[in-house]
C-alpha positions in Angstrom: -0.1 -0.1 0.0 1.3 3.3 -0.9 1.1 6.2 1.7 -2.0 7.4 3.2 -4.2 10.7 1.9 -5.3 12.7 4.6 -8.8 13.8 3.7 -10.0 17.4 4.8 -11.3 19.7 2.5 -10.8 23.6 3.2 -13.1 26.2 2.3 -12.3 25.8 -1.1 -13.3 22.0 -0.9 -9.9 20.8 -2.1 -8.1 17.9 -0.4 -5.0 19.2 2.1 -1.8 17.8 2.5 -0.5 15.7 5.2 2.1 16.8 7.8 5.6 14.8 8.4 3.7 13.7 11.9 1.1 11.7 9.8 3.7 9.6 8.0 3.5 7.1 11.0 0.2 5.9 9.7 1.7 4.8 6.0 4.5 3.1 8.2 2.0 1.3 10.2 -0.6 0.5 7.7 2.0 -0.9 5.7 3.2 -3.3 8.0 -0.6 -4.2 9.1 -1.6 -4.6 5.0 1.9 -7.0 4.8 1.2 -9.0 7.8 -2.7 -9.5 7.7 -2.3 -12.1 5.0 0.6 -14.2 6.5 2.3 -15.1 9.6 5.8 -13.7 10.6 7.8 -16.8 10.0 11.6 -16.6 9.5 11.2 -17.2 6.0 8.7 -14.6 5.1 8.7 -12.4 8.2 11.2 -9.4 9.6 14.2 -10.5 10.9 14.4 -10.1 14.8 17.7 -7.4 14.0 15.7 -5.7 11.7 12.6 -5.1 13.9 14.8 -2.2 16.4 15.7 -0.8 13.1 11.8 -0.5 11.9 10.9 0.9 15.4 13.5 3.7 15.3 13.0 4.8 12.1 8.9 4.7 12.6 9.7 6.8 16.2 11.7 9.3 13.9 8.8 9.9 11.5 6.4 10.3 14.3 9.0 13.3 15.7 8.8 14.9 12.4 12.6 14.2 11.6 12.4 12.5 8.3 16.1 13.1 7.7 17.1 11.6 10.9 14.7 8.5 10.1 16.6 7.9 6.8 20.2 8.5 7.9 19.7 6.0 10.8 18.2 3.9 8.5 21.0 4.2 6.1 23.2 3.5 8.9 22.2 0.7 10.3 20.5 -1.4 7.6 24.1 -2.6 6.2 25.2 -3.8 9.7 22.3 -6.7 9.4 23.4 -10.0 8.9 21.3 -11.5 6.2 18.3 -9.1 5.9 15.0 -10.9 4.8 12.8 -10.3 1.8 10.3 -8.0 3.7 13.7 -6.5 5.6 14.8 -5.3 2.3 11.1 -4.2 1.0 10.5 -2.1 4.2 14.0 -0.5 3.5 12.9 1.0 0.2 9.5 1.6 1.7 10.8 3.8 4.3 12.8 5.5 1.4 9.7 5.6 -0.6 7.8 7.7 2.1 10.6 9.9 2.7 10.9 11.2 -1.0 7.1 11.1 -1.6 5.7 12.5 1.7 8.7 14.4 3.5 10.3 15.9 0.3 7.4 15.6 -2.2 10.3 14.6 -4.8 8.3 12.2 -6.8 10.8 11.2 -9.7 13.3 10.3 -6.8 10.4 8.5 -5.0 9.6 6.4 -8.2 12.8 4.1 -8.4 12.0 3.3 -4.7 8.4 2.1 -5.4 10.1 0.1 -8.4 12.4 -1.3 -6.1 9.5 -2.5 -3.5 8.0 -4.2 -6.6 11.0 -5.9 -7.5 11.6 -7.3 -3.9 7.6 -8.4 -3.9 8.1 -10.6 -6.6 11.2 -12.1 -4.5 8.4 -13.0 -1.9 9.1 -16.7 -0.5 5.1 -17.3 0.0 1.9 -16.6 -1.8 0.5 -14.6 1.2 3.7 -12.5 1.6 3.7 -11.9 -2.2 0.2 -10.5 -2.5 0.4 -8.3 0.6 3.8 -6.7 -0.9 2.6 -6.4 -4.6 -0.5 -4.7 -3.6 1.5 -2.5 -1.3 4.2 -1.5 -4.0 1.8 -1.2 -6.8 -0.3 1.3 -4.5 2.6 3.2 -3.9 3.7 3.3 -7.6 0.2 4.4 -8.3 0.3 7.3 -5.9 3.5 8.6 -7.3 2.0 8.4 -10.7 -1.0 10.4 -9.3 1.3 13.1 -7.9 3.1 13.2 -11.3 0.0 13.5 -13.0 0.4 10.6 -15.0 -3.1 9.4 -14.1 -3.4 6.5 -16.9 -0.5 4.9 -15.2 -1.7 5.6 -11.6 -5.1 3.8 -12.5 -2.9 0.6 -14.1 -1.4 0.5 -10.6 -4.3 0.8 -8.5 -6.0 -2.1 -10.6 -2.9 -4.3 -10.3 -3.3 -3.7 -6.7 -6.8 -4.2 -6.4 -6.8 -7.5 -8.7 -4.2 -9.0 -6.2 -5.9 -8.1 -2.9 -9.3 -9.4 -4.6 -7.6 -12.9 -5.9 -5.9 -13.3 -2.4 -9.2 -12.1 -0.7 -6.9 -9.3 1.4 -9.3 -7.0 2.6 -6.7 -4.6 3.7 -5.7 -4.2 0.2 -9.3 -3.9 -1.2 -10.1 -1.3 1.6 -7.3 0.5 0.4 -8.0 0.6 -3.2 -11.5 1.7 -2.6 -10.1 4.7 -0.4 -8.0 5.7 -3.2 -11.1 5.6 -5.7 -13.0 7.6 -3.1 -10.2 10.2 -3.3 -10.1 10.4 -6.7 -13.9 10.9 -7.0 -13.7 13.6 -4.3 -11.1 15.4 -6.2 -13.2 14.9 -9.5 -16.1 16.5 -7.9 -18.0 13.4 -7.9 -19.0 13.8 -4.1 -21.6 10.6 -4.0 -19.6 8.4 -5.7 -16.6 9.2 -3.4 -19.1 8.8 -0.3 -19.8 5.3 -1.9 -16.2 4.4 -2.3 -15.6 5.6 1.2 -18.2 3.4 2.6 -17.3 0.3 0.9 -13.5 1.0 2.4 -14.8 1.3 5.9 -16.9 -1.9 5.4 -14.1 -3.8 4.3 -11.9 -2.4 7.1 -14.0 -3.6 9.7 -13.2 -7.4 7.9 -9.6 -6.9 8.3 -7.7 -8.9 11.4 -7.2 -6.0 13.8 -3.3 -6.8 14.6 -2.3 -2.9 15.1 -5.4 -1.6 16.7 -4.3 2.1 16.6 -3.6 2.2 12.7 -7.5 0.8 12.0 -8.9 2.7 14.4 -7.6 6.1 12.9 -8.3 4.7 9.3 -11.8 4.2 10.2 -12.8 7.3 12.0 -10.8 9.0 8.8 -13.4 7.2 6.6 -16.5 8.3 8.5 -15.3 11.8 8.2 -14.6 11.6 4.8 -18.2 10.3 4.2 -19.3 13.5 6.3 -17.3 15.7 3.8 -18.6 13.9 0.9 -22.1 14.3 1.8 -21.3 18.1 2.9 -20.3 19.1 -0.7 -23.0 17.0 -2.4 -25.6 19.4 -0.1 -26.9 16.5 1.8 -26.2 18.1 5.2 -27.9 16.1 7.5 -26.5 13.1 6.4 -22.8 14.7 6.6 -23.6 15.8 10.3 -25.0 12.5 11.0 -21.1 11.0 9.8 -19.4 13.7 11.5 -21.4 12.8 15.0 -20.6 8.9 14.3 -17.0 10.0 13.8 -16.8 11.9 16.9 -18.7 9.3 19.0 -15.9 6.6 17.3 -13.0 8.6 18.2 -14.4 8.9 22.2 -15.3 5.6 22.5 -11.7 4.5 21.7 -10.0 7.4 23.4 -8.9 5.5 26.5 -7.5 2.5 24.7 -4.6 4.4 23.1 -3.1 6.7 25.7 0.1 6.8 23.9 -1.1 8.2 20.7 -3.4 10.7 22.5 -2.1 13.7 20.6 -3.0 12.1 17.0 -6.9 11.3 18.7 -6.7 14.8 19.7 -5.6 15.9 15.8 -8.1 13.7 14.5 -10.9 15.2 16.9 -10.1 18.2 15.9 -10.2 18.0 12.1 -13.8 16.4 12.4 -14.4 20.0 14.6 -13.4 21.6 11.6 -15.3 19.7 9.0 -18.8 19.8 11.1 -18.1 23.4 11.1 -18.3 23.5 7.4 -21.7 21.8 7.2 -23.0 24.0 10.0 -21.8 26.7 8.0 -24.3 25.3 5.1 -27.1 25.7 7.4 -26.5 29.3 8.5 -25.8 27.9 12.0 -23.0 30.3 12.6 -22.9 30.2 16.3 -22.4 26.7 16.5 -19.7 26.5 13.7 -17.8 29.3 15.4 -17.8 27.3 18.6 -16.2 24.1 16.9 -13.9 26.1 14.7 -12.3 27.5 17.8 -12.3 24.1 19.7 -10.6 22.7 16.4 -8.0 25.7 15.8 -6.9 25.4 19.6 -6.1 21.6 19.2 -4.3 22.0 15.6 -2.6 25.0 16.3 -0.3 23.6 18.7 3.3 22.2 17.8 2.9 18.8 16.5 -0.9 19.2 15.6 -2.3 19.6 12.0 -1.0 23.1 11.5 -2.4 23.1 7.7 -5.8 22.1 9.1 -5.8 25.0 11.8 -5.2 27.5 8.9 -8.0 26.2 7.1 -10.2 26.2 10.1 -9.1 30.1 10.7 -10.3 30.8 7.1 -13.9 29.1 7.8 -13.6 31.5 10.9 -12.9 34.5 9.2 -15.7 33.8 6.9 -18.2 33.8 9.6 -16.7 37.1 11.0 -17.0 38.5 7.4 -20.5 37.4 7.6 -21.2 38.8 10.9 -19.3 41.9 10.2 -17.1 41.7 13.0 -14.4 43.5 11.0 -11.9 43.9 13.7 -11.9 40.1 14.8 -11.8 39.4 11.0 -8.6 41.9 10.5 -7.0 40.1 13.9 -7.3 36.8 12.8 -6.3 37.5 9.1 -3.0 38.9 10.6 -2.1 36.2 12.5 -2.9 33.7 9.6 -0.5 35.4 7.9 2.3 35.2 9.9 1.4 31.3 9.6 1.1 31.0 6.3 4.7 32.6 5.7 6.1 29.9 7.7 3.7 27.0 6.9 3.0 26.9 3.0 -0.6 26.2 2.2 -1.7 27.0 -1.6 -5.2 26.2 -0.9 -5.2 28.4 2.3 -3.2 31.1 0.6 -6.1 31.6 -2.2 -8.5 32.0 0.3 -6.6 34.5 2.7 -6.2 36.8 -0.2 -10.0 36.5 -0.9 -10.9 37.3 2.5 -8.4 40.1 2.6 -10.0 41.6 -0.7 -13.6 41.4 1.2 -12.4 43.1 4.3 -10.9 46.0 2.3 -14.2 45.9 0.2 -16.0 46.7 3.4 -13.7 49.5 4.1 -14.2 51.1 0.9 -10.6 50.5 0.2 -10.7 49.6 -3.3 -7.2 49.6 -4.4 -6.1 47.3 -1.7 -9.4 45.3 -2.5 -8.5 45.0 -5.9 -5.0 43.7 -5.2 -6.0 40.8 -3.1 -8.7 39.8 -5.3 -6.4 40.1 -8.3 -4.0 37.6 -5.9 -6.7 35.4 -5.2 -7.9 34.9 -8.7 -4.4 34.5 -9.9 -4.0 31.4 -7.2 -7.5 30.0 -7.9 -6.8 30.0 -11.4 -3.0 28.0 -10.8 -5.4 25.6 -8.7 -8.0 25.0 -11.2 -5.4 24.1 -14.0 -3.9 21.6 -11.6 -7.4 19.9 -11.6 -8.6 20.4 -14.9 -6.2 17.4 -16.3 -7.3 15.1 -13.2 -11.2 16.3 -14.0 -10.8 15.4 -17.8 -9.6 11.9 -16.8 -12.6 9.2 -16.9 -11.3 6.9 -14.1 -14.4 4.8 -14.7 -13.7 4.2 -18.3 -10.1 3.8 -17.5 -11.1 1.3 -14.9 -13.7 -0.7 -17.1 -10.8 -0.8 -20.0 -8.6 -2.3 -17.4 -11.3 -4.7 -16.2 -12.0 -5.9 -20.0 -8.3 -5.9 -20.7 -8.2 -8.5 -17.6 -11.0 -10.2 -18.7 -9.5 -10.6 -22.5 -6.1 -11.9 -20.7 -8.2 -14.3 -18.3 -10.1 -15.7 -21.7 -6.7 -15.9 -23.7 -5.2 -17.8 -20.6 -8.3 -20.3 -20.7 -8.2 -20.8 -24.2 -4.5 -21.8 -23.7 -5.2 -24.0 -21.0 -8.0 -25.5 -23.0 -5.6 -26.4 -25.7 -3.3 -27.7 -23.6 -6.2 -29.9 -21.7 -7.2 -30.8 -25.4 -3.4 -31.8 -26.5 -2.9 -33.7 -23.0 -6.4 -36.0 -23.6 -5.1 -36.8 -27.1 -1.7 -37.9 -25.9 -3.4 -39.7 -22.9 -5.8 -41.4 -25.7 -3.2 -42.6 -27.7 -1.5 -43.9 -24.5 -4.3 -45.7 -23.5 -4.7 -47.6 -26.8 -0.8 -48.2 -26.4 -1.1 -49.6 -23.3 -4.3 -51.9 -24.4 -2.0 -53.0 -27.0 0.8 -53.8 -24.9 -1.6 -55.8 -22.2 -3.2 -57.7 -25.1 0.1 -58.8 -26.3 1.4 -59.5 -23.1 -1.7 -61.9 -21.9 -0.7 -63.7 -25.4 2.7 -64.2 -24.2 1.8 -65.0 -20.6 1.7 -68.7 -20.7 5.1 -68.6 -22.4 6.5 -66.5 -19.6 5.0 -68.3 -16.9 6.8 -71.5 -18.0 10.1 -69.6 -18.7 9.5 -68.2 -15.0 8.9 -71.9 -13.4 11.9 -73.0 -15.4 14.4 -70.0 -14.2 13.0 -70.3 -10.9 14.1 -74.2 -10.6 17.9 -72.9 -11.9 17.9 -70.1 -9.3 17.0 -72.5 -6.5 19.7 -75.2 -7.9 22.1 -72.1 -7.8 21.2 -71.4 -4.4 21.9 -74.5 -3.0 25.2 -74.6 -4.4 26.3 -71.2 -3.6 25.3 -72.4 0.2 27.6 -75.2 0.2 30.3 -73.4 -1.4 29.7 -70.9 1.0 29.7 -73.6 3.9 33.4 -74.7 2.4 34.4 -71.2 2.4 33.7 -71.0 6.1 35.4 -73.9 6.9 38.1 -73.2 4.9 38.2 -69.7 6.6 38.0 -71.4 10.1 41.1 -73.6 8.9 43.1 -71.1 7.7 42.6 -69.3 11.1 43.3 -72.4 13.0 46.7 -73.2 10.8 47.7 -69.3 11.3 47.2 -69.3 15.0 49.4 -72.7 15.2 52.3 -71.4 13.3 52.2 -68.1 15.0 51.9 -69.7 18.1 54.7 -72.0 17.4 56.9 -69.2 16.3 56.3 -66.8 19.1 58.2 -69.1 21.8 61.4 -69.3 19.4 61.3 -65.8 18.6 60.9 -65.2 22.3 64.0 -67.0 23.0 66.3 -65.5 20.2 65.1 -61.8 21.6 66.0 -62.8 25.2 69.3 -64.4 24.2 70.3 -61.6 21.7 69.7 -59.3 24.5 71.8 -61.2 27.2 74.6 -61.4 24.5 74.7 -57.6 23.8 75.1 -56.7 27.2 77.9 -59.3 27.6 79.7 -58.2 24.1 79.8 -54.2 25.4 83.5 -54.1 24.2 82.7 -55.3 20.6 80.5 -52.4 19.4 80.2 -53.8 16.0 79.1 -57.3 17.3 76.9 -55.6 20.2 75.1 -53.3 17.4 74.3 -56.3 15.2 73.1 -58.4 18.4 70.8 -55.4 19.1 69.3 -55.1 15.5 68.5 -59.2 15.7 66.9 -58.2 19.0 64.7 -55.5 17.6 63.9 -57.4 14.4 62.9 -60.6 16.4 60.7 -58.1 18.4 59.0 -56.6 15.6 58.4 -60.3 14.5 57.0 -61.5 17.7 54.7 -57.8 17.8 53.6 -58.9 14.3 52.7 -62.5 15.2 51.0 -61.4 18.6 48.7 -58.9 16.4 48.0 -61.8 14.0 47.1 -63.7 16.8 44.8 -61.0 17.8 43.1 -60.5 14.5 42.3 -64.4 14.3 41.3 -64.3 17.9 38.8 -61.5 17.2 36.8 -63.0 14.3 36.4 -66.5 16.2 35.9 -65.9 19.7 32.5 -64.6 21.5 32.5 -61.5 23.1 32.5 -61.7 27.1 31.0 -58.4 28.5 30.9 -56.9 31.8 30.4 -53.3 33.1 33.3 -51.0 33.0 33.5 -47.5 34.2 34.5 -45.5 31.1 36.8 -43.4 32.9 38.6 -45.8 35.0 39.5 -47.6 31.8 40.9 -44.7 29.5 42.9 -43.6 32.8 44.3 -46.7 33.4 45.2 -46.9 29.3 46.7 -43.4 29.7 48.5 -44.3 32.6 50.3 -47.2 31.1 51.3 -45.3 28.3 52.8 -42.0 29.8 56.3 -43.6 30.1 56.0 -44.4 26.3 55.2 -40.9 25.6 57.8 -39.7 28.0 60.5 -41.4 25.8 59.3 -38.6 23.2 59.2 -36.0 25.5 55.5 -36.0 24.8 52.5 -35.3 27.2 49.1 -37.0 27.3 46.5 -34.8 28.4 43.1 -36.5 29.6 39.7 -35.2 30.1 37.2 -37.8 31.2 33.1 -37.9 31.6 31.7 -35.3 34.3 29.8 -38.2 35.5 30.9 -41.7 36.1 29.3 -43.8 33.3 29.5 -47.5 32.9 29.1 -49.2 29.6 28.6 -53.2 28.8 31.8 -54.0 27.1 34.9 -56.4 27.0 37.2 -54.4 29.1 40.2 -55.9 27.8 39.2 -55.4 24.0 38.3 -52.1 24.5 41.1 -51.5 26.4 43.2 -52.9 23.3 41.4 -50.4 21.1 42.1 -47.3 23.2 45.8 -48.1 23.9 46.3 -49.0 20.1 45.1 -45.5 19.2 47.0 -43.7 22.0 50.3 -45.7 20.8 49.7 -44.6 17.2 49.5 -41.0 18.4 52.6 -41.2 20.5 54.2 -43.1 17.1 53.1 -40.7 14.9 53.6 -37.4 16.7 57.2 -35.3 17.1 59.3 -34.8 20.2 57.3 -32.4 22.7 54.0 -32.7 21.3 50.6 -32.9 22.9 48.1 -35.9 22.7 44.8 -34.9 24.0 42.5 -38.3 25.1 38.6 -36.9 25.4 35.5 -38.7 26.4 31.8 -37.1 25.6 28.6 -38.4 26.9 25.7 -38.3 24.3 22.2 -39.5 24.6 22.6 -43.0 23.4 26.6 -43.4 23.5 29.7 -42.5 24.6 32.4 -40.7 22.4 36.0 -41.3 23.0 38.4 -39.1 21.0 42.6 -39.2 20.5 43.5 -36.1 19.0 47.5 -35.8 17.9 49.3 -33.0 16.1 51.5 -35.3 14.2 51.9 -36.3 10.6 48.8 -37.0 9.6 47.0 -39.4 6.8 47.4 -38.7 3.2 44.4 -38.5 1.5 45.4 -41.4 -1.0 45.6 -43.6 2.5 42.5 -42.5 4.1 40.3 -45.6 2.6 42.6 -47.9 3.5 43.8 -47.4 7.1 41.4 -49.7 8.4 41.9 -52.8 6.2 43.9 -55.8 7.3 47.5 -56.2 5.7 47.4 -52.5 4.3 49.7 -51.0 2.2 48.9 -47.6 4.1 51.6 -48.4 6.7 54.4 -45.6 7.8 57.4 -45.4 10.1 56.8 -43.1 13.0 58.5 -40.2 13.7 61.5 -41.7 15.1 61.3 -44.8 12.9 59.2 -46.8 15.1 57.6 -49.9 12.8 54.2 -50.4 11.7 52.7 -53.6 10.7 48.8 -52.2 9.5 47.3 -54.5 11.7 46.4 -52.3 14.8 43.4 -50.1 13.0 41.7 -53.2 11.6 41.8 -55.2 14.8 40.4 -52.1 16.6 37.5 -51.7 14.2 36.7 -55.4 14.4 36.5 -54.8 18.4 34.3 -51.7 17.9 31.8 -53.1 15.4 31.4 -56.3 17.5 30.4 -53.8 20.3 28.0 -52.4 17.9 30.0 -49.2 18.0 31.7 -46.8 15.5 35.1 -45.8 14.7 36.4 -43.1 12.5 38.8 -40.2 11.9 39.6 -36.9 10.8 43.1 -35.9 9.4 44.9 -33.5 7.8 48.5 -34.2 6.6 51.1 -32.5 8.4 48.3 -31.1 10.9 47.6 -34.1 12.9 44.8 -36.7 13.0 41.9 -37.3 15.5 40.3 -40.9 16.1 36.9 -41.2 17.4 35.2 -44.4 18.9 31.5 -44.3 19.5 30.2 -46.6 22.0 26.5 -47.3 22.9 25.3 -46.9 26.4 23.9 -49.1 28.5 20.4 -49.8 29.1 21.0 -49.7 33.0 22.0 -46.1 33.1 20.5 -43.5 35.5 18.4 -41.3 33.3 19.6 -38.2 35.2 22.9 -38.5 33.7 21.9 -38.9 30.2 22.2 -35.5 29.0 24.2 -33.9 26.1 27.4 -31.9 27.3 27.9 -28.2 26.3 29.7 -28.1 23.3 29.8 -28.8 19.3 28.7 -32.4 18.0 31.8 -34.3 16.9 31.7 -34.5 13.1 32.4 -37.9 10.9 34.8 -38.2 8.2 
C-alpha cells in the first residue's frame, strides 16, 4: 500500500496535504497490510535484528524528523546479517515515504516504488507476495498520480486491487476503494466518493485488527471523509450524522490509545473543522464558530495538524465576515498571515487573499481590495489548472478498460489452458491405446512367460543350493586358515621370544665389541618386531572367531588406566598426554580387555606418529545414547590417498613413526573389528602435517541412570 492520503477539505473543497507527523500512518498501515495475510515466519517476515531498526525509524518519523529517520536507516541497515525479503522491502518503503511525503520529490520516489515491486516478486510465500505486491503497486500508483500520470496510476491501482481481490486480502481492497474515493472527490463526484468511502469502511471492519490504533485511525478518517463528501454534495443532514458518528467513534476509543493521545486530539480537531463547514452551510454560525475555535486550539499547537488549523481559521474568518465583525476578522487574518509565511498552504493562501479583498471592500479601500482579489484569482486559476487534467480523466472508463483487458487476458489464458488440456487428452488417449495393445500382447505371451519363470526359478533354487554349499566350504576353509595361522604363529612366538632374550644377554656381554653389539641389538629389535606382528595376527584371528564376553566397565577408569600405562612410552619422546574424562561416572556393557586394547592402540599410534615434545589429547564425551572417545594428535597426519585404506588388514597404508618406529598395519583393522563387535563405530579426521583425531563411539548401557543421560555443552563431533 502506498502512503495514506489525509482527506480534509478546506473552504475551497480541495484535499489538504499531510504533515510529516502523519507519515507514521503509512508505516504502520504497511505493516498491517503486509502481515494480515501471512504469519511472521523466518522465511516470510522481518528478522529479529531489523525490528529495532524499524521501530527507531518509525519513531523519528513520528517526531517529524524524516532526515534523521533515513540517516539512521542507512547507517544501520548495512549492519544487518542476512536481511530477509521483508526487511529489504521495508527498507525501500521507508525511502519511498521520505521522497514521496517528506520531500515531495516524486521523480526520486518512483525508483524506490519500483524497488519495492522487485522485492515483492522475490517473496517466498504467496500471502507475502500478495501483500507486498499490492502495497508496491499502490505506492507506485500514488507517485504516478502526484506526477499527473493518471492512466499509469489507475493501472497500478487496478493491479493492486486484483491482487487483493484474488487473495481475499481485505486490507488491500479497503485501500483500493479508499483511493478511488479520493479520486472521485477530487473530480467533484462527491456521491460516488461517499460510496467508495463507505465500501472502504466496510472492508476495513473485515481486516484482522493486529495493530488496533492504525485501523482505528483509518476508520475514523473514513467516517469523516463520508461526511465531507455529503457536505459537498449538499446532503447536510447526512454529513452531520457521519461527523457525529466519527466523533463518537473517536471518543469511545480514546482510552485505548493513551500513548497516541496527540493523534487522537488531532483527529478530533479535524472532525470539528469539517462539521463546522456543514453547520455554515445551514447558517448555524454560532455553533460553527464554537467548533472552529475548538479545532484551532487543538491543531495550532506544535505537533498538531497546522495546515488544518489554517483552514479552520479561514472558515472562522468567513463567519466573522458574514457577521460583520471586522476587528476580529482583521486580527485573525493578520495572525494567519504569519502562519502562512512559515507553513505554506496553497489552498489557504488563495482564500486568505479572497478574505482580505472582502475586508478592504467593506472598508471601501478599493485599491487594496483589487490587489488581494487579483492575487486570489491568480492563485485560484493555478489551482483550477492543476485539477483540470484530473477532472478530464475518466477514471471509471479507465478502470472499465483495465477490467476488460484483464478479462481478455483471462480468456486467452483459458483458451491456452483448454488447448493444453485437449493436447493432453489426445496424448492420454494414444497412450491408453498403446497400453491396451501392450496388455493384449502380453496376455498372449503370458503362458510362455509363466513356463519360463518356473524353469528359471528351478535354476535359481539349484544355484542357491550350490552357493550355500560353497559358502559352507569357504567358512570351513576360513576356520581352517585361522587355526593353521594361530598354530604357526603360536609355534613361532616361543622361538622368537627366546632369540630376543638371548640376543639381549649377548648384547650386554659384548659391550666391548661395538660392531657385534650393534648387530645383536638389530637382531633383538627384528625379533621383537616379528613377535609383535605375530601377536597382532593372533589377536586378529581371535577377534574373528571368539565370542564377546561383556561386563560393566567404568569409562573414566578404563581410559585413565590406558593413559597411565602409556605415559612412560610418551615420555621417551618427551610427549605429554592430556586426559579429559566424563563429568559423571558412566559404565558401559563392554569387554574391558578388548576396548582397552583399542584405546591403547590409538594412543600408541598417536605417540608413534607425533613429533618430540608434542601434546596428545584423550577426551570422552557423553551423548544421549552413546559415549564418544577421541584421541587427538598434532602429528604427521594421514594423506588423502591412504584414508580409505587405514582400516584394511595387512594394508599398504603403513608408515614408520617419527623416530622410525615400525608399523605392521594390523592395529586399526583389529580395533575396527573390536568396536563393531560392540555395535559401535570408529572413524577419524585428519589433515596431512597437521594431525589426526580418531573417534570411538560405544553404545550406552540400558541400565544407566536417566539423570545422567544429557548432552554435554559443546559442538557435536563430526564424522569423516
